PDB file of the backbone (N, CA, C, O) and the ligand in Angstrom, with CONECT records:
HET     ZN  A 101       1
ATOM      1  N   MET A   1      98.446  79.265  89.929  1.00  0.00           N
ATOM      2  CA  MET A   1      99.041  79.610  91.233  1.00  0.00           C
ATOM      3  C   MET A   1      99.344  78.317  91.997  1.00  0.00           C
ATOM      4  O   MET A   1      98.478  77.454  92.144  1.00  0.00           O
ATOM      5  N   SER A   2     100.548  78.201  92.466  1.00  0.00           N
ATOM      6  CA  SER A   2     100.894  76.988  93.208  1.00  0.00           C
ATOM      7  C   SER A   2     100.202  76.978  94.561  1.00  0.00           C
ATOM      8  O   SER A   2      99.773  78.012  95.073  1.00  0.00           O
ATOM      9  N   GLU A   3     100.109  75.802  95.113  1.00  0.00           N
ATOM     10  CA  GLU A   3      99.432  75.672  96.407  1.00  0.00           C
ATOM     11  C   GLU A   3     100.200  76.415  97.488  1.00  0.00           C
ATOM     12  O   GLU A   3      99.620  76.982  98.414  1.00  0.00           O
ATOM     13  N   GLU A   4     101.530  76.397  97.344  1.00  0.00           N
ATOM     14  CA  GLU A   4     102.366  77.066  98.337  1.00  0.00           C
ATOM     15  C   GLU A   4     102.087  78.570  98.363  1.00  0.00           C
ATOM     16  O   GLU A   4     102.014  79.187  99.425  1.00  0.00           O
ATOM     17  N   VAL A   5     101.935  79.136  97.181  1.00  0.00           N
ATOM     18  CA  VAL A   5     101.650  80.570  97.091  1.00  0.00           C
ATOM     19  C   VAL A   5     100.271  80.872  97.671  1.00  0.00           C
ATOM     20  O   VAL A   5     100.082  81.868  98.368  1.00  0.00           O
ATOM     21  N   ALA A   6      99.322  80.006  97.375  1.00  0.00           N
ATOM     22  CA  ALA A   6      97.970  80.204  97.899  1.00  0.00           C
ATOM     23  C   ALA A   6      97.974  80.188  99.421  1.00  0.00           C
ATOM     24  O   ALA A   6      97.292  80.986 100.063  1.00  0.00           O
ATOM     25  N   ILE A   7      98.747  79.273  99.988  1.00  0.00           N
ATOM     26  CA  ILE A   7      98.844  79.191 101.444  1.00  0.00           C
ATOM     27  C   ILE A   7      99.517  80.438 102.008  1.00  0.00           C
ATOM     28  O   ILE A   7      99.091  80.978 103.029  1.00  0.00           O
ATOM     29  N   ALA A   8     100.567  80.886 101.334  1.00  0.00           N
ATOM     30  CA  ALA A   8     101.275  82.090 101.788  1.00  0.00           C
ATOM     31  C   ALA A   8     100.341  83.294 101.754  1.00  0.00           C
ATOM     32  O   ALA A   8     100.331  84.105 102.680  1.00  0.00           O
ATOM     33  N   GLU A   9      99.557  83.409 100.686  1.00  0.00           N
ATOM     34  CA  GLU A   9      98.625  84.535 100.581  1.00  0.00           C
ATOM     35  C   GLU A   9      97.595  84.509 101.693  1.00  0.00           C
ATOM     36  O   GLU A   9      97.221  85.543 102.245  1.00  0.00           O
ATOM     37  N   GLU A  10      97.146  83.309 102.007  1.00  0.00           N
ATOM     38  CA  GLU A  10      96.170  83.177 103.078  1.00  0.00           C
ATOM     39  C   GLU A  10      96.787  83.562 104.419  1.00  0.00           C
ATOM     40  O   GLU A  10      96.145  84.208 105.247  1.00  0.00           O
ATOM     41  N   ARG A  11      98.031  83.162 104.621  1.00  0.00           N
ATOM     42  CA  ARG A  11      98.714  83.517 105.870  1.00  0.00           C
ATOM     43  C   ARG A  11      98.912  85.024 105.973  1.00  0.00           C
ATOM     44  O   ARG A  11      98.761  85.607 107.047  1.00  0.00           O
ATOM     45  N   ILE A  12      99.246  85.642 104.863  1.00  0.00           N
ATOM     46  CA  ILE A  12      99.427  87.102 104.857  1.00  0.00           C
ATOM     47  C   ILE A  12      98.123  87.790 105.248  1.00  0.00           C
ATOM     48  O   ILE A  12      98.109  88.707 106.069  1.00  0.00           O
ATOM     49  N   GLU A  13      97.026  87.329 104.644  1.00  0.00           N
ATOM     50  CA  GLU A  13      95.719  87.907 104.966  1.00  0.00           C
ATOM     51  C   GLU A  13      95.427  87.773 106.461  1.00  0.00           C
ATOM     52  O   GLU A  13      94.984  88.718 107.113  1.00  0.00           O
ATOM     53  N   ARG A  14      95.684  86.593 106.976  1.00  0.00           N
ATOM     54  CA  ARG A  14      95.343  86.325 108.365  1.00  0.00           C
ATOM     55  C   ARG A  14      96.243  87.101 109.331  1.00  0.00           C
ATOM     56  O   ARG A  14      95.777  87.624 110.343  1.00  0.00           O
ATOM     57  N   LEU A  15      97.547  87.169 109.002  1.00  0.00           N
ATOM     58  CA  LEU A  15      98.477  87.916 109.863  1.00  0.00           C
ATOM     59  C   LEU A  15      98.172  89.416 109.832  1.00  0.00           C
ATOM     60  O   LEU A  15      98.269  90.102 110.849  1.00  0.00           O
ATOM     61  N   ALA A  16      97.803  89.909 108.650  1.00  0.00           N
ATOM     62  CA  ALA A  16      97.457  91.325 108.535  1.00  0.00           C
ATOM     63  C   ALA A  16      96.246  91.646 109.405  1.00  0.00           C
ATOM     64  O   ALA A  16      96.185  92.685 110.062  1.00  0.00           O
ATOM     65  N   GLU A  17      95.296  90.733 109.391  1.00  0.00           N
ATOM     66  CA  GLU A  17      94.100  90.903 110.209  1.00  0.00           C
ATOM     67  C   GLU A  17      94.456  90.854 111.705  1.00  0.00           C
ATOM     68  O   GLU A  17      93.926  91.623 112.507  1.00  0.00           O
ATOM     69  N   SER A  18      95.356  89.945 112.057  1.00  0.00           N
ATOM     70  CA  SER A  18      95.787  89.840 113.453  1.00  0.00           C
ATOM     71  C   SER A  18      96.509  91.106 113.898  1.00  0.00           C
ATOM     72  O   SER A  18      96.350  91.552 115.034  1.00  0.00           O
ATOM     73  N   ALA A  19      97.301  91.680 113.003  1.00  0.00           N
ATOM     74  CA  ALA A  19      98.018  92.922 113.322  1.00  0.00           C
ATOM     75  C   ALA A  19      97.023  94.024 113.641  1.00  0.00           C
ATOM     76  O   ALA A  19      97.196  94.774 114.602  1.00  0.00           O
ATOM     77  N   ARG A  20      95.985  94.113 112.830  1.00  0.00           N
ATOM     78  CA  ARG A  20      94.980  95.148 113.024  1.00  0.00           C
ATOM     79  C   ARG A  20      94.219  94.937 114.340  1.00  0.00           C
ATOM     80  O   ARG A  20      93.963  95.876 115.093  1.00  0.00           O
ATOM     81  N   THR A  21      93.874  93.686 114.581  1.00  0.00           N
ATOM     82  CA  THR A  21      93.153  93.367 115.812  1.00  0.00           C
ATOM     83  C   THR A  21      94.003  93.701 117.040  1.00  0.00           C
ATOM     84  O   THR A  21      93.499  94.275 118.005  1.00  0.00           O
ATOM     85  N   ALA A  22      95.292  93.344 117.006  1.00  0.00           N
ATOM     86  CA  ALA A  22      96.181  93.628 118.131  1.00  0.00           C
ATOM     87  C   ALA A  22      96.326  95.131 118.334  1.00  0.00           C
ATOM     88  O   ALA A  22      96.320  95.615 119.466  1.00  0.00           O
ATOM     89  N   ALA A  23      96.457  95.868 117.229  1.00  0.00           N
ATOM     90  CA  ALA A  23      96.604  97.326 117.326  1.00  0.00           C
ATOM     91  C   ALA A  23      95.356  97.934 117.949  1.00  0.00           C
ATOM     92  O   ALA A  23      95.438  98.821 118.798  1.00  0.00           O
ATOM     93  N   ARG A  24      94.202  97.445 117.516  1.00  0.00           N
ATOM     94  CA  ARG A  24      92.944  97.968 118.049  1.00  0.00           C
ATOM     95  C   ARG A  24      92.771  97.656 119.515  1.00  0.00           C
ATOM     96  O   ARG A  24      92.137  98.415 120.248  1.00  0.00           O
ATOM     97  N   ALA A  25      93.337  96.532 119.950  1.00  0.00           N
ATOM     98  CA  ALA A  25      93.253  96.143 121.345  1.00  0.00           C
ATOM     99  C   ALA A  25      94.280  96.897 122.186  1.00  0.00           C
ATOM    100  O   ALA A  25      94.338  96.722 123.404  1.00  0.00           O
ATOM    101  N   GLY A  26      95.091  97.739 121.534  1.00  0.00           N
ATOM    102  CA  GLY A  26      96.074  98.546 122.251  1.00  0.00           C
ATOM    103  C   GLY A  26      97.387  97.815 122.495  1.00  0.00           C
ATOM    104  O   GLY A  26      98.240  98.296 123.241  1.00  0.00           O
ATOM    105  N   ASP A  27      97.549  96.657 121.867  1.00  0.00           N
ATOM    106  CA  ASP A  27      98.772  95.892 122.038  1.00  0.00           C
ATOM    107  C   ASP A  27      99.734  96.194 120.887  1.00  0.00           C
ATOM    108  O   ASP A  27      99.860  95.414 119.943  1.00  0.00           O
ATOM    109  N   ALA A  28     100.406  97.336 120.986  1.00  0.00           N
ATOM    110  CA  ALA A  28     101.249  97.820 119.896  1.00  0.00           C
ATOM    111  C   ALA A  28     102.415  96.876 119.589  1.00  0.00           C
ATOM    112  O   ALA A  28     102.770  96.678 118.427  1.00  0.00           O
ATOM    113  N   ASP A  29     103.000  96.305 120.623  1.00  0.00           N
ATOM    114  CA  ASP A  29     104.150  95.420 120.399  1.00  0.00           C
ATOM    115  C   ASP A  29     103.762  94.161 119.643  1.00  0.00           C
ATOM    116  O   ASP A  29     104.467  93.711 118.740  1.00  0.00           O
ATOM    117  N   ARG A  30     102.623  93.605 120.035  1.00  0.00           N
ATOM    118  CA  ARG A  30     102.163  92.407 119.339  1.00  0.00           C
ATOM    119  C   ARG A  30     101.800  92.745 117.896  1.00  0.00           C
ATOM    120  O   ARG A  30     102.056  91.959 116.984  1.00  0.00           O
ATOM    121  N   ALA A  31     101.206  93.913 117.697  1.00  0.00           N
ATOM    122  CA  ALA A  31     100.857  94.350 116.345  1.00  0.00           C
ATOM    123  C   ALA A  31     102.118  94.444 115.481  1.00  0.00           C
ATOM    124  O   ALA A  31     102.122  94.010 114.330  1.00  0.00           O
ATOM    125  N   LYS A  32     103.185  95.013 116.045  1.00  0.00           N
ATOM    126  CA  LYS A  32     104.445  95.125 115.300  1.00  0.00           C
ATOM    127  C   LYS A  32     105.004  93.761 114.933  1.00  0.00           C
ATOM    128  O   LYS A  32     105.506  93.561 113.827  1.00  0.00           O
ATOM    129  N   ALA A  33     104.914  92.830 115.865  1.00  0.00           N
ATOM    130  CA  ALA A  33     105.413  91.478 115.602  1.00  0.00           C
ATOM    131  C   ALA A  33     104.646  90.859 114.431  1.00  0.00           C
ATOM    132  O   ALA A  33     105.235  90.205 113.571  1.00  0.00           O
ATOM    133  N   TYR A  34     103.336  91.070 114.407  1.00  0.00           N
ATOM    134  CA  TYR A  34     102.523  90.557 113.300  1.00  0.00           C
ATOM    135  C   TYR A  34     102.879  91.248 111.991  1.00  0.00           C
ATOM    136  O   TYR A  34     102.939  90.615 110.937  1.00  0.00           O
ATOM    137  N   VAL A  35     103.112  92.544 112.071  1.00  0.00           N
ATOM    138  CA  VAL A  35     103.466  93.306 110.865  1.00  0.00           C
ATOM    139  C   VAL A  35     104.768  92.755 110.282  1.00  0.00           C
ATOM    140  O   VAL A  35     104.877  92.555 109.072  1.00  0.00           O
ATOM    141  N   ARG A  36     105.747  92.514 111.142  1.00  0.00           N
ATOM    142  CA  ARG A  36     107.037  92.001 110.661  1.00  0.00           C
ATOM    143  C   ARG A  36     106.888  90.625 110.047  1.00  0.00           C
ATOM    144  O   ARG A  36     107.469  90.337 109.001  1.00  0.00           O
ATOM    145  N   ARG A  37     106.099  89.766 110.704  1.00  0.00           N
ATOM    146  CA  ARG A  37     105.901  88.418 110.171  1.00  0.00           C
ATOM    147  C   ARG A  37     105.202  88.478 108.816  1.00  0.00           C
ATOM    148  O   ARG A  37     105.557  87.746 107.892  1.00  0.00           O
ATOM    149  N   THR A  38     104.218  89.344 108.709  1.00  0.00           N
ATOM    150  CA  THR A  38     103.494  89.477 107.445  1.00  0.00           C
ATOM    151  C   THR A  38     104.442  89.889 106.324  1.00  0.00           C
ATOM    152  O   THR A  38     104.421  89.318 105.234  1.00  0.00           O
ATOM    153  N   ARG A  39     105.280  90.898 106.612  1.00  0.00           N
ATOM    154  CA  ARG A  39     106.221  91.378 105.593  1.00  0.00           C
ATOM    155  C   ARG A  39     107.210  90.293 105.191  1.00  0.00           C
ATOM    156  O   ARG A  39     107.552  90.154 104.017  1.00  0.00           O
ATOM    157  N   ARG A  40     107.669  89.519 106.188  1.00  0.00           N
ATOM    158  CA  ARG A  40     108.661  88.479 105.923  1.00  0.00           C
ATOM    159  C   ARG A  40     108.106  87.419 104.980  1.00  0.00           C
ATOM    160  O   ARG A  40     108.783  86.976 104.051  1.00  0.00           O
ATOM    161  N   ILE A  41     106.870  87.022 105.233  1.00  0.00           N
ATOM    162  CA  ILE A  41     106.263  85.997 104.373  1.00  0.00           C
ATOM    163  C   ILE A  41     106.082  86.530 102.956  1.00  0.00           C
ATOM    164  O   ILE A  41     106.349  85.831 101.979  1.00  0.00           O
ATOM    165  N   ALA A  42     105.627  87.773 102.858  1.00  0.00           N
ATOM    166  CA  ALA A  42     105.430  88.374 101.537  1.00  0.00           C
ATOM    167  C   ALA A  42     106.758  88.431 100.779  1.00  0.00           C
ATOM    168  O   ALA A  42     106.813  88.143  99.584  1.00  0.00           O
ATOM    169  N   GLU A  43     107.818  88.803 101.484  1.00  0.00           N
ATOM    170  CA  GLU A  43     109.138  88.889 100.863  1.00  0.00           C
ATOM    171  C   GLU A  43     109.613  87.533 100.384  1.00  0.00           C
ATOM    172  O   GLU A  43     110.079  87.374  99.256  1.00  0.00           O
ATOM    173  N   ARG A  44     109.483  86.568 101.264  1.00  0.00           N
ATOM    174  CA  ARG A  44     109.977  85.233 100.947  1.00  0.00           C
ATOM    175  C   ARG A  44     109.304  84.672  99.707  1.00  0.00           C
ATOM    176  O   ARG A  44     109.932  83.982  98.903  1.00  0.00           O
ATOM    177  N   HIS A  45     108.028  84.971  99.560  1.00  0.00           N
ATOM    178  CA  HIS A  45     107.289  84.419  98.423  1.00  0.00           C
ATOM    179  C   HIS A  45     107.127  85.428  97.295  1.00  0.00           C
ATOM    180  O   HIS A  45     106.442  85.172  96.305  1.00  0.00           O
ATOM    181  N   ARG A  46     107.771  86.578  97.462  1.00  0.00           N
ATOM    182  CA  ARG A  46     107.679  87.662  96.481  1.00  0.00           C
ATOM    183  C   ARG A  46     106.230  88.005  96.157  1.00  0.00           C
ATOM    184  O   ARG A  46     105.852  88.166  94.997  1.00  0.00           O
ATOM    185  N   LEU A  47     105.445  88.108  97.197  1.00  0.00           N
ATOM    186  CA  LEU A  47     104.042  88.480  97.028  1.00  0.00           C
ATOM    187  C   LEU A  47     103.873  89.936  97.424  1.00  0.00           C
ATOM    188  O   LEU A  47     104.630  90.456  98.243  1.00  0.00           O
ATOM    189  N   SER A  48     102.882  90.589  96.843  1.00  0.00           N
ATOM    190  CA  SER A  48     102.634  91.959  97.263  1.00  0.00           C
ATOM    191  C   SER A  48     101.717  91.938  98.479  1.00  0.00           C
ATOM    192  O   SER A  48     100.930  91.012  98.676  1.00  0.00           O
ATOM    193  N   LEU A  49     101.841  92.976  99.279  1.00  0.00           N
ATOM    194  CA  LEU A  49     101.032  93.065 100.492  1.00  0.00           C
ATOM    195  C   LEU A  49      99.680  93.674 100.155  1.00  0.00           C
ATOM    196  O   LEU A  49      99.570  94.470  99.222  1.00  0.00           O
ATOM    197  N   PRO A  50      98.654  93.306 100.906  1.00  0.00           N
ATOM    198  CA  PRO A  50      97.354  93.942 100.671  1.00  0.00           C
ATOM    199  C   PRO A  50      97.509  95.454 100.809  1.00  0.00           C
ATOM    200  O   PRO A  50      98.229  95.934 101.684  1.00  0.00           O
ATOM    201  N   LYS A  51      96.830  96.198  99.939  1.00  0.00           N
ATOM    202  CA  LYS A  51      97.011  97.651  99.934  1.00  0.00           C
ATOM    203  C   LYS A  51      96.711  98.330 101.277  1.00  0.00           C
ATOM    204  O   LYS A  51      97.486  99.177 101.720  1.00  0.00           O
ATOM    205  N   PRO A  52      95.613  97.976 101.922  1.00  0.00           N
ATOM    206  CA  PRO A  52      95.360  98.626 103.218  1.00  0.00           C
ATOM    207  C   PRO A  52      96.486  98.350 104.219  1.00  0.00           C
ATOM    208  O   PRO A  52      96.829  99.208 105.032  1.00  0.00           O
ATOM    209  N   PHE A  53      97.051  97.153 104.148  1.00  0.00           N
ATOM    210  CA  PHE A  53      98.148  96.813 105.039  1.00  0.00           C
ATOM    211  C   PHE A  53      99.366  97.685 104.751  1.00  0.00           C
ATOM    212  O   PHE A  53     100.008  98.203 105.665  1.00  0.00           O
ATOM    213  N   GLU A  54      99.669  97.836 103.461  1.00  0.00           N
ATOM    214  CA  GLU A  54     100.802  98.659 103.048  1.00  0.00           C
ATOM    215  C   GLU A  54     100.627 100.108 103.515  1.00  0.00           C
ATOM    216  O   GLU A  54     101.568 100.755 103.974  1.00  0.00           O
ATOM    217  N   ARG A  55      99.398 100.586 103.380  1.00  0.00           N
ATOM    218  CA  ARG A  55      99.113 101.975 103.750  1.00  0.00           C
ATOM    219  C   ARG A  55      99.213 102.204 105.247  1.00  0.00           C
ATOM    220  O   ARG A  55      99.733 103.223 105.701  1.00  0.00           O
ATOM    221  N   PHE A  56      98.713 101.255 105.997  1.00  0.00           N
ATOM    222  CA  PHE A  56      98.571 101.489 107.435  1.00  0.00           C
ATOM    223  C   PHE A  56      99.579 100.723 108.272  1.00  0.00           C
ATOM    224  O   PHE A  56      99.294 100.279 109.384  1.00  0.00           O
ATOM    225  N   THR A  57     100.770 100.584 107.700  1.00  0.00           N
ATOM    226  CA  THR A  57     101.881 100.103 108.511  1.00  0.00           C
ATOM    227  C   THR A  57     103.038 101.055 108.291  1.00  0.00           C
ATOM    228  O   THR A  57     103.219 101.580 107.193  1.00  0.00           O
ATOM    229  N   CYS A  58     103.824 101.279 109.339  1.00  0.00           N
ATOM    230  CA  CYS A  58     104.935 102.211 109.252  1.00  0.00           C
ATOM    231  C   CYS A  58     106.180 101.486 108.749  1.00  0.00           C
ATOM    232  O   CYS A  58     106.573 100.455 109.295  1.00  0.00           O
ATOM    233  N   ASN A  59     106.795 102.037 107.702  1.00  0.00           N
ATOM    234  CA  ASN A  59     107.995 101.402 107.157  1.00  0.00           C
ATOM    235  C   ASN A  59     109.206 101.585 108.058  1.00  0.00           C
ATOM    236  O   ASN A  59     110.189 100.854 107.938  1.00  0.00           O
ATOM    237  N   ALA A  60     109.142 102.550 108.952  1.00  0.00           N
ATOM    238  CA  ALA A  60     110.286 102.819 109.829  1.00  0.00           C
ATOM    239  C   ALA A  60     110.248 101.959 111.086  1.00  0.00           C
ATOM    240  O   ALA A  60     111.265 101.388 111.479  1.00  0.00           O
ATOM    241  N   CYS A  61     109.076 101.863 111.719  1.00  0.00           N
ATOM    242  CA  CYS A  61     109.039 101.165 113.016  1.00  0.00           C
ATOM    243  C   CYS A  61     108.091  99.967 113.023  1.00  0.00           C
ATOM    244  O   CYS A  61     107.906  99.335 114.063  1.00  0.00           O
ATOM    245  N   ASP A  62     107.490  99.647 111.882  1.00  0.00           N
ATOM    246  CA  ASP A  62     106.607  98.477 111.749  1.00  0.00           C
ATOM    247  C   ASP A  62     105.310  98.572 112.549  1.00  0.00           C
ATOM    248  O   ASP A  62     104.629  97.563 112.734  1.00  0.00           O
ATOM    249  N   ALA A  63     104.962  99.756 113.022  1.00  0.00           N
ATOM    250  CA  ALA A  63     103.710  99.901 113.762  1.00  0.00           C
ATOM    251  C   ALA A  63     102.526  99.728 112.818  1.00  0.00           C
ATOM    252  O   ALA A  63     102.582 100.126 111.654  1.00  0.00           O
ATOM    253  N   TYR A  64     101.464  99.133 113.330  1.00  0.00           N
ATOM    254  CA  TYR A  64     100.219  99.108 112.578  1.00  0.00           C
ATOM    255  C   TYR A  64      99.493 100.400 112.908  1.00  0.00           C
ATOM    256  O   TYR A  64      99.177 100.651 114.071  1.00  0.00           O
ATOM    257  N   LEU A  65      99.226 101.220 111.905  1.00  0.00           N
ATOM    258  CA  LEU A  65      98.753 102.574 112.143  1.00  0.00           C
ATOM    259  C   LEU A  65      97.238 102.667 112.207  1.00  0.00           C
ATOM    260  O   LEU A  65      96.523 102.228 111.306  1.00  0.00           O
ATOM    261  N   LEU A  66      96.777 103.250 113.298  1.00  0.00           N
ATOM    262  CA  LEU A  66      95.359 103.540 113.441  1.00  0.00           C
ATOM    263  C   LEU A  66      95.217 105.054 113.539  1.00  0.00           C
ATOM    264  O   LEU A  66      95.589 105.652 114.549  1.00  0.00           O
ATOM    265  N   PRO A  67      94.683 105.665 112.501  1.00  0.00           N
ATOM    266  CA  PRO A  67      94.516 107.125 112.520  1.00  0.00           C
ATOM    267  C   PRO A  67      93.737 107.571 113.756  1.00  0.00           C
ATOM    268  O   PRO A  67      92.712 106.982 114.098  1.00  0.00           O
ATOM    269  N   GLY A  68      94.223 108.603 114.413  1.00  0.00           N
ATOM    270  CA  GLY A  68      93.570 109.091 115.618  1.00  0.00           C
ATOM    271  C   GLY A  68      94.067 108.376 116.864  1.00  0.00           C
ATOM    272  O   GLY A  68      93.763 108.774 117.989  1.00  0.00           O
ATOM    273  N   HIS A  69      94.830 107.322 116.649  1.00  0.00           N
ATOM    274  CA  HIS A  69      95.352 106.555 117.777  1.00  0.00           C
ATOM    275  C   HIS A  69      96.877 106.671 117.828  1.00  0.00           C
ATOM    276  O   HIS A  69      97.434 107.219 118.779  1.00  0.00           O
ATOM    277  N   ASN A  70      97.534 106.155 116.810  1.00  0.00           N
ATOM    278  CA  ASN A  70      98.994 106.285 116.761  1.00  0.00           C
ATOM    279  C   ASN A  70      99.478 106.850 115.428  1.00  0.00           C
ATOM    280  O   ASN A  70     100.655 106.744 115.084  1.00  0.00           O
ATOM    281  N   ALA A  71      98.554 107.449 114.687  1.00  0.00           N
ATOM    282  CA  ALA A  71      98.912 108.030 113.398  1.00  0.00           C
ATOM    283  C   ALA A  71      97.989 109.197 113.068  1.00  0.00           C
ATOM    284  O   ALA A  71      96.839 109.248 113.506  1.00  0.00           O
ATOM    285  N   ARG A  72      98.516 110.125 112.291  1.00  0.00           N
ATOM    286  CA  ARG A  72      97.692 111.232 111.821  1.00  0.00           C
ATOM    287  C   ARG A  72      97.589 111.165 110.304  1.00  0.00           C
ATOM    288  O   ARG A  72      98.557 110.833 109.620  1.00  0.00           O
ATOM    289  N   VAL A  73      96.441 111.473 109.801  1.00  0.00           N
ATOM    290  CA  VAL A  73      96.230 111.461 108.362  1.00  0.00           C
ATOM    291  C   VAL A  73      95.812 112.850 107.924  1.00  0.00           C
ATOM    292  O   VAL A  73      94.890 113.433 108.495  1.00  0.00           O
ATOM    293  N   ARG A  74      96.476 113.379 106.926  1.00  0.00           N
ATOM    294  CA  ARG A  74      96.016 114.641 106.346  1.00  0.00           C
ATOM    295  C   ARG A  74      96.181 114.563 104.842  1.00  0.00           C
ATOM    296  O   ARG A  74      96.883 113.700 104.316  1.00  0.00           O
ATOM    297  N   THR A  75      95.528 115.468 104.174  1.00  0.00           N
ATOM    298  CA  THR A  75      95.649 115.498 102.726  1.00  0.00           C
ATOM    299  C   THR A  75      96.348 116.777 102.317  1.00  0.00           C
ATOM    300  O   THR A  75      96.133 117.833 102.912  1.00  0.00           O
ATOM    301  N   SER A  76      97.179 116.679 101.306  1.00  0.00           N
ATOM    302  CA  SER A  76      97.813 117.872 100.753  1.00  0.00           C
ATOM    303  C   SER A  76      98.184 117.617  99.309  1.00  0.00           C
ATOM    304  O   SER A  76      98.758 116.581  98.973  1.00  0.00           O
ATOM    305  N   ASP A  77      97.849 118.574  98.455  1.00  0.00           N
ATOM    306  CA  ASP A  77      98.197 118.496  97.035  1.00  0.00           C
ATOM    307  C   ASP A  77      97.793 117.185  96.384  1.00  0.00           C
ATOM    308  O   ASP A  77      98.562 116.600  95.621  1.00  0.00           O
ATOM    309  N   GLY A  78      96.594 116.728  96.684  1.00  0.00           N
ATOM    310  CA  GLY A  78      96.135 115.495  96.060  1.00  0.00           C
ATOM    311  C   GLY A  78      96.795 114.249  96.617  1.00  0.00           C
ATOM    312  O   GLY A  78      96.684 113.167  96.039  1.00  0.00           O
ATOM    313  N   HIS A  79      97.481 114.401  97.738  1.00  0.00           N
ATOM    314  CA  HIS A  79      98.102 113.258  98.377  1.00  0.00           C
ATOM    315  C   HIS A  79      97.523 113.059  99.773  1.00  0.00           C
ATOM    316  O   HIS A  79      97.055 113.993 100.425  1.00  0.00           O
ATOM    317  N   VAL A  80      97.578 111.810 100.197  1.00  0.00           N
ATOM    318  CA  VAL A  80      97.258 111.503 101.579  1.00  0.00           C
ATOM    319  C   VAL A  80      98.597 111.317 102.291  1.00  0.00           C
ATOM    320  O   VAL A  80      99.451 110.547 101.852  1.00  0.00           O
ATOM    321  N   VAL A  81      98.757 112.036 103.395  1.00  0.00           N
ATOM    322  CA  VAL A  81      99.997 111.912 104.148  1.00  0.00           C
ATOM    323  C   VAL A  81      99.674 111.258 105.493  1.00  0.00           C
ATOM    324  O   VAL A  81      98.892 111.786 106.284  1.00  0.00           O
ATOM    325  N   ILE A  82     100.281 110.118 105.732  1.00  0.00           N
ATOM    326  CA  ILE A  82     100.067 109.408 106.979  1.00  0.00           C
ATOM    327  C   ILE A  82     101.335 109.525 107.827  1.00  0.00           C
ATOM    328  O   ILE A  82     102.419 109.115 107.413  1.00  0.00           O
ATOM    329  N   THR A  83     101.172 110.090 109.014  1.00  0.00           N
ATOM    330  CA  THR A  83     102.321 110.293 109.888  1.00  0.00           C
ATOM    331  C   THR A  83     102.205 109.380 111.104  1.00  0.00           C
ATOM    332  O   THR A  83     101.216 109.409 111.836  1.00  0.00           O
ATOM    333  N   CYS A  84     103.232 108.578 111.295  1.00  0.00           N
ATOM    334  CA  CYS A  84     103.291 107.669 112.440  1.00  0.00           C
ATOM    335  C   CYS A  84     103.751 108.445 113.670  1.00  0.00           C
ATOM    336  O   CYS A  84     104.394 109.488 113.553  1.00  0.00           O
ATOM    337  N   ASP A  85     103.420 107.933 114.830  1.00  0.00           N
ATOM    338  CA  ASP A  85     103.886 108.545 116.078  1.00  0.00           C
ATOM    339  C   ASP A  85     105.410 108.583 116.180  1.00  0.00           C
ATOM    340  O   ASP A  85     105.957 109.404 116.916  1.00  0.00           O
ATOM    341  N   CYS A  86     106.096 107.711 115.456  1.00  0.00           N
ATOM    342  CA  CYS A  86     107.558 107.698 115.502  1.00  0.00           C
ATOM    343  C   CYS A  86     108.147 108.843 114.684  1.00  0.00           C
ATOM    344  O   CYS A  86     109.355 109.077 114.722  1.00  0.00           O
ATOM    345  N   GLY A  87     107.291 109.562 113.938  1.00  0.00           N
ATOM    346  CA  GLY A  87     107.761 110.717 113.175  1.00  0.00           C
ATOM    347  C   GLY A  87     107.902 110.437 111.693  1.00  0.00           C
ATOM    348  O   GLY A  87     108.036 111.362 110.891  1.00  0.00           O
ATOM    349  N   SER A  88     107.873 109.173 111.327  1.00  0.00           N
ATOM    350  CA  SER A  88     107.988 108.809 109.924  1.00  0.00           C
ATOM    351  C   SER A  88     106.670 109.086 109.208  1.00  0.00           C
ATOM    352  O   SER A  88     105.601 108.876 109.781  1.00  0.00           O
ATOM    353  N   HIS A  89     106.733 109.552 107.969  1.00  0.00           N
ATOM    354  CA  HIS A  89     105.485 109.708 107.237  1.00  0.00           C
ATOM    355  C   HIS A  89     105.592 109.215 105.806  1.00  0.00           C
ATOM    356  O   HIS A  89     106.674 109.150 105.223  1.00  0.00           O
ATOM    357  N   ALA A  90     104.450 108.875 105.267  1.00  0.00           N
ATOM    358  CA  ALA A  90     104.388 108.341 103.915  1.00  0.00           C
ATOM    359  C   ALA A  90     103.298 109.082 103.158  1.00  0.00           C
ATOM    360  O   ALA A  90     102.263 109.438 103.723  1.00  0.00           O
ATOM    361  N   ARG A  91     103.541 109.308 101.879  1.00  0.00           N
ATOM    362  CA  ARG A  91     102.588 110.002 101.026  1.00  0.00           C
ATOM    363  C   ARG A  91     102.052 109.056  99.959  1.00  0.00           C
ATOM    364  O   ARG A  91     102.796 108.281  99.357  1.00  0.00           O
ATOM    365  N   TYR A  92     100.767 109.136  99.745  1.00  0.00           N
ATOM    366  CA  TYR A  92     100.163 108.336  98.690  1.00  0.00           C
ATOM    367  C   TYR A  92      99.270 109.212  97.838  1.00  0.00           C
ATOM    368  O   TYR A  92      98.646 110.149  98.338  1.00  0.00           O
ATOM    369  N   PRO A  93      99.208 108.907  96.545  1.00  0.00           N
ATOM    370  CA  PRO A  93      98.256 109.644  95.712  1.00  0.00           C
ATOM    371  C   PRO A  93      96.852 109.457  96.261  1.00  0.00           C
ATOM    372  O   PRO A  93      96.488 108.360  96.683  1.00  0.00           O
ATOM    373  N   TYR A  94      96.066 110.521  96.256  1.00  0.00           N
ATOM    374  CA  TYR A  94      94.752 110.520  96.853  1.00  0.00           C
ATOM    375  C   TYR A  94      93.829 109.448  96.271  1.00  0.00           C
ATOM    376  O   TYR A  94      93.083 108.796  97.002  1.00  0.00           O
ATOM    377  N   ASP A  95      93.888 109.273  94.955  1.00  0.00           N
ATOM    378  CA  ASP A  95      92.967 108.349  94.286  1.00  0.00           C
ATOM    379  C   ASP A  95      93.365 106.891  94.432  1.00  0.00           C
ATOM    380  O   ASP A  95      92.562 105.990  94.188  1.00  0.00           O
ATOM    381  N   ASP A  96      94.587 106.668  94.823  1.00  0.00           N
ATOM    382  CA  ASP A  96      95.132 105.321  94.844  1.00  0.00           C
ATOM    383  C   ASP A  96      94.874 104.647  96.173  1.00  0.00           C
ATOM    384  O   ASP A  96      95.813 104.240  96.857  1.00  0.00           O
ATOM    385  N   GLN A  97      93.625 104.525  96.541  1.00  0.00           N
ATOM    386  CA  GLN A  97      93.299 103.953  97.853  1.00  0.00           C
ATOM    387  C   GLN A  97      93.214 102.439  97.790  1.00  0.00           C
ATOM    388  O   GLN A  97      92.948 101.792  98.803  1.00  0.00           O
TER     389      GLN A  97
HETATM  390 ZN    ZN A 101     106.594 104.530 112.855  1.00  0.00          ZN2+
END
């Protein structure tokens, strides 16, 4: 792994954490900004995003999703369905957490 990739991965980890912290603090706009930056870095370096980050960010509006706060989570047919307040929802296989 090149040093550049290692640095990018570390930045992704840190930005993802910042997004979560901002969302928890109720700063939705700042959380979205972090989410976008995280995605941009991952794209630029063709890195995959941490799974929890992928699950708990909205692909439509870039919100960092906190179940019970700005997202609803339910299960159906062996899938987890996460619905963002913007109305967008994503389905994941139940076991693939
Ligand atoms: Zn959304």
